[in-house]
C-alpha positions in Angstrom: -107.1 115.5 -64.9 -103.4 115.3 -64.1 -104.0 114.1 -60.6 -106.6 111.6 -61.8 -104.3 110.2 -64.4 -101.5 109.8 -61.9 -103.8 107.9 -59.5 -105.0 105.6 -62.3 -101.4 104.8 -63.2 -100.6 103.9 -59.6 -103.6 101.6 -59.5 -102.6 99.9 -62.8 -99.1 99.3 -61.5 -100.5 97.8 -58.3 -102.7 95.5 -60.3 -99.7 94.5 -62.4 -97.6 93.8 -59.3 -100.4 91.7 -57.9 -100.7 89.8 -61.1 -96.9 89.2 -61.2 -97.0 88.1 -57.6 -99.7 85.6 -58.3 -97.8 84.3 -61.3 -94.7 83.9 -59.2 -96.7 82.1 -56.5 -98.1 79.8 -59.1 -94.7 79.0 -60.5 -93.3 78.5 -57.0 -96.1 76.1 -56.2 -95.5 74.2 -59.5 -91.8 74.0 -58.7 -92.5 72.9 -55.1 -95.0 70.3 -56.3 -92.5 69.0 -58.9 -89.8 68.8 -56.2 -92.1 66.9 -53.8 -93.1 64.6 -56.7 -89.4 63.9 -57.5 -88.6 63.3 -53.8 -91.5 60.9 -53.5 -90.5 59.1 -56.8 -86.9 58.8 -55.7 -88.0 57.5 -52.3 -90.3 55.0 -53.8 -87.6 53.8 -56.2 -85.0 53.7 -53.4 -87.3 51.7 -51.1 -88.3 49.4 -53.9 -84.7 48.7 -54.7 -83.9 48.2 -51.0 -86.9 45.8 -50.6 -85.7 43.8 -53.6 -82.2 43.7 -52.3 -83.3 42.7 -48.8 -85.6 40.0 -50.2 -82.6 38.6 -51.9 -80.5 38.8 -48.7 -83.3 37.0 -46.7 -83.8 34.3 -49.3 -80.1 33.5 -48.8 -80.2 33.2 -45.0 -80.8 29.4 -44.9 -77.7 28.8 -47.1 -75.6 31.2 -45.1 -76.8 29.5 -41.8 -75.8 26.1 -43.3 -72.3 27.4 -44.1 -71.9 29.1 -40.7 -72.8 25.9 -38.8 -70.7 23.6 -41.0 -67.7 25.9 -40.4 -68.3 26.2 -36.7 -69.2 22.6 -35.9 -67.7 20.6 -38.8 -71.0 19.0 -39.7 -74.1 19.7 -41.7 -77.6 20.3 -40.4 -81.1 20.6 -41.8 -82.4 24.2 -41.9 -86.1 25.1 -41.8 -86.2 27.8 -44.4 -89.1 29.6 -42.7 -87.5 32.1 -40.4 -89.5 33.9 -37.7 -89.2 37.6 -37.0 -89.0 37.8 -33.3 -90.3 41.3 -32.8 -90.9 44.4 -34.9 -89.1 47.7 -34.4 -89.2 50.2 -31.6 -91.9 52.5 -30.3 -89.3 55.3 -30.7 -89.4 56.2 -34.4 -85.9 57.7 -34.4 -84.4 54.5 -32.9 -83.0 51.9 -35.3 -84.0 48.9 -33.1 -84.4 45.8 -35.2 -85.3 42.2 -34.8 -83.2 39.1 -35.5 -84.7 36.3 -37.4 -85.0 33.0 -35.6 -84.5 29.7 -37.6 -85.2 26.1 -36.5 -82.4 23.7 -37.2 -82.2 19.9 -36.8 -79.5 17.4 -36.7 -79.8 14.9 -39.7 -80.0 11.9 -37.4 -83.5 10.4 -36.8 -83.3 11.2 -33.1 -81.2 14.3 -33.5 -81.6 17.5 -31.5 -83.4 20.6 -32.5 -81.8 24.0 -31.9 -82.1 27.6 -33.0 -80.0 30.0 -35.0 -80.5 33.8 -34.8 -79.6 35.9 -37.8 -78.9 39.5 -37.1 -79.1 41.9 -40.0 -77.1 45.1 -40.1 -80.2 47.2 -39.4 -83.9 47.4 -39.8 -83.3 48.7 -43.3 -80.3 46.7 -44.3 -80.9 42.9 -44.1 -77.4 42.0 -45.0 -76.1 39.6 -42.3 -74.1 41.2 -39.5 -73.7 38.1 -37.3 -75.1 34.7 -36.3 -75.9 33.2 -32.9 -77.0 29.7 -32.0 -77.7 27.4 -29.1 -76.6 24.0 -30.5 -74.5 23.4 -27.4 -77.7 23.2 -25.3 -77.6 19.5 -26.4 -74.4 19.0 -24.5 -75.7 20.8 -21.4 -78.6 18.4 -21.4 -76.4 15.4 -21.7 -74.0 16.4 -19.0 -76.6 17.6 -16.6 -78.5 14.3 -16.8 -75.3 12.3 -16.6 -74.4 14.1 -13.4 -77.7 13.4 -11.7 -77.7 9.8 -12.9 -74.3 9.2 -11.4 -75.1 11.0 -8.1 -78.5 9.2 -7.8 -77.3 5.8 -9.0 -78.0 4.1 -5.7 -81.5 5.4 -5.4 -82.8 5.5 -9.0 -85.2 2.6 -10.0 -84.1 0.2 -12.7 -86.6 1.7 -15.2 -87.1 5.4 -15.8 -86.8 8.1 -18.4 -85.2 11.5 -17.6 -86.1 14.6 -19.5 -84.1 17.8 -19.3 -85.5 21.3 -20.1 -83.9 24.7 -19.7 -86.3 27.5 -18.8 -85.6 29.6 -21.9 -84.3 29.0 -25.4 -81.8 31.8 -25.3 -78.6 32.1 -27.3 -75.5 30.3 -26.1 -72.5 32.4 -25.2 -70.0 32.2 -28.1 -67.4 31.0 -25.6 -69.3 27.7 -25.2 -68.2 24.9 -27.4 -69.1 21.2 -27.6 -66.0 20.5 -25.5 -66.9 22.9 -22.7 -67.1 21.3 -19.2 -70.5 21.5 -17.4 -69.1 24.0 -14.9 -68.3 26.5 -17.7 -71.9 26.7 -18.8 -72.8 28.3 -15.5 -69.6 30.2 -14.6 -70.1 32.6 -17.5 -73.7 33.3 -16.7 -74.4 36.7 -15.2 -77.8 35.5 -13.8 -79.0 32.2 -12.4 -79.9 29.5 -14.9 -83.2 27.7 -14.4 -83.2 24.0 -15.2 -86.1 21.5 -15.1 -85.6 17.7 -14.7 -88.5 15.3 -15.2 -88.0 11.8 -13.9 -90.7 9.7 -15.7 -91.5 6.3 -14.1 -93.5 3.4 -15.5 -96.7 2.2 -13.7 -96.0 0.0 -10.7 -92.6 1.4 -10.0 -91.5 0.9 -6.4 -89.3 3.9 -6.5 -89.5 4.7 -2.8 -88.3 1.2 -1.9 -85.1 2.0 -3.9 -84.5 5.1 -1.7 -85.9 7.7 -4.1 -87.4 9.8 -1.4 -87.9 13.6 -1.3 -85.2 14.0 1.4 -82.6 12.1 -0.8 -83.5 14.1 -3.9 -83.1 17.4 -2.0 -79.7 16.4 -0.8 -78.6 15.7 -4.4 -79.9 19.0 -5.6 -78.0 20.8 -2.8 -74.8 19.0 -3.8 -75.4 20.3 -7.4 -75.9 23.8 -6.1 -72.6 23.6 -4.2 -70.7 22.4 -7.2 -72.4 24.6 -9.8 -73.3 28.1 -8.6 -75.8 30.2 -10.5 -78.2 27.3 -11.1 -81.7 26.7 -9.9 -83.2 23.3 -10.3 -86.8 22.2 -10.3 -87.1 18.4 -10.1 -90.3 16.5 -11.0 -91.2 12.9 -10.6 -94.1 11.7 -12.7 -95.5 8.2 -12.9 -97.3 7.2 -16.1 -100.4 5.1 -15.5 -100.2 3.1 -18.7 -97.1 1.0 -19.8 -98.2 1.5 -23.4 -98.0 5.3 -23.0 -94.7 5.0 -21.1 -93.1 3.1 -24.0 -94.3 5.8 -26.4 -92.3 8.5 -24.7 -89.2 9.5 -26.7 -86.8 11.5 -24.5 -85.2 13.4 -27.4 -88.6 14.2 -28.9 -90.0 15.5 -25.7 -86.9 17.7 -25.1 -87.2 19.1 -28.6 -90.9 19.8 -28.3 -90.8 21.2 -24.8 -87.7 23.4 -25.1 -87.3 24.5 -28.7 -90.6 24.2 -30.5 -93.0 25.3 -27.8 -95.7 23.1 -29.4 -99.0 23.1 -27.5 -100.0 19.8 -29.2 -97.7 17.6 -27.2 -99.1 14.0 -26.7 -96.9 13.6 -23.6 -98.8 16.1 -21.5 -102.1 14.5 -22.5 -101.1 11.2 -21.0 -102.5 10.1 -17.7 -99.8 10.5 -15.0 -99.5 10.9 -11.3 -97.3 13.7 -9.8 -95.1 12.1 -7.2 -92.7 15.0 -6.4 -92.2 18.6 -7.3 -89.1 20.0 -5.6 -87.8 23.5 -6.1 -85.0 24.8 -3.8 -84.0 28.4 -3.6 -80.4 29.3 -4.4 -78.1 29.2 -1.4 -75.6 32.0 -1.3 
């Protein structure tokens, strides 16, 4: 009896220990679940607050862009409030790679230029503005490049023509570039060659070859440009519109805006009937 009673006591204690262990496990699970719930709740609240804050920041981007441009260039512009997120994040989850927001900006004049402003937030999670970048000075690159070719080709250009300038990409302008920068400076600070396209648009019936606008002469002018301005690659087109009505509809500024900045597929210019007279592309000469 003594031995049996002792064994029963041990068994009861084991059961009690198991019961206590189960109770402790239950309490631990409850505490753990509550901790997880609190963490989730705090995270949701924090993310919600961050989203509200970032939404407020982004809503203020157009006004901040306007202030930035007015301070930098001394004039006011028209800001399209619909910004475009250029890309989203990084495939590496741990990396805080974030996208700038691209905004379309116009000069207030009827035939004003269109350009872009990039808004860089601090990070992917903090949309407060860290910096701005823009390419407004592309306008002056266009003007100076066309003026150079018009001066050098003055003896061979026909009386009537339209010249359209396009740069190959709508990248940010170096902050060192200003509206007063000389043409050479645009190319001197580039680390890689710049690709430029010039379209010489002629009306129907133009006797351009009689004026000396031959492929040989155009190539010579391009080579002179290369010698004067390294790190540039030119592609020169001559197109002849078959209808005077269509030719008169062509707006140089509008075409440059559509082709370069807006990347619009619906561009009436490219639907016009035209004959391709020249397509000249010279490799860079080192």
